[in-house]
N, C-alpha and C positions, 0 to 999 in steps of 0.2 A: 511535612508537606502541607501547605495551607490550601483551603478551599479555593481562593482566588488563583493560586498557581495551577490547580487541577483544571479549573475552568479555562484559564489562558492556554494551557496545553491542549485541551480538547478543541478549543476554537482554532488554534494554529494548525493542529493536525487535520482538522476538518477542512480548513482552507486549502491545505496542500493536497488533500485527496480530491477536493472539488476542482481545483485547477488542473490536476492530472487528468480528471475525467473530461474536462473541457478540451484539453490538449489531445488526448487519445481517442475520445469519443466513446459511444456505446449507449446502451439503453439504461433504464432505471436500475436493473440488477447489477450492471457494471458500476454504477455510482455507489451502490451499497457495498459492493466488493472493494472498491477503491477507498471508501471511507473506513471500512473495517481494517483494511491493510494499513492505512496510514495511522490509525489509532494504535494498532498493535506495534507497528514499527517505531512510532514516536515514544511510547512508554518503554519498549524494550531498549531503545537507545538511551533514554533517561536512566533506566535502571543499570545499564552497562556503565554509564558514566559514574554513577554512585559506587558501583562495585569496584571499578578500576581506579577510582579516585581522580578522574580527569575533570578539570574545570575548563571547558572550552565554551565560551560565549554563554555564561550563566546569566539568568535573569531571576534574581531572588533565589529561591530554593530550586528553581527549574534549570536543569542543564540543557539549555536550548540547542546548543551546537551539536552535541552528540545525539540528542533526540531527533533533530532534523536529518542527520546522517542516517540514523536508523530508519526513519520514516521513508527516505528516498530509497534506501536499500531494499526494504521489504516491499515497497510499491513496485520497484523494478523487477524483483524476482517474481512477485505475484502476477504482474502483467505478463512476464515472459512465460510463466507456467499456464496462464489462461489463454495463450494463443493456440492451444491444441484444438483442432477441429475434427469433428466426427465425420467419417466418410461412410457412405453406404456402398456395399458390395454391388458390383455390376452383375446382371443376370447373364449367364452364358448364352451365346447365340448359337444357333444350329446352322452350321455352314454346309453347303452342298445339298440341302433339302429344299426343293421348290414346289 
């Protein structure tokens, strides 16, 4: 893996994470989350393509097709898991007391 390929992979995965943030919205912490998820998914997809021997839309030593699929998959799962909202319990009301 060459340094230009690593830089290209980081730029492409950062672009995907940033566009996902523009699409789904959120604050700066969500942007950091989406960037981290897109980087992880991109490189996991690339490593999976190397391990499986698949050459789907390769650009030099970078297996871009599988890397993009991994990026989208991890972003989707991460977004779905981040939808959990914290709820506060309601205080019980005293009925019948006036």
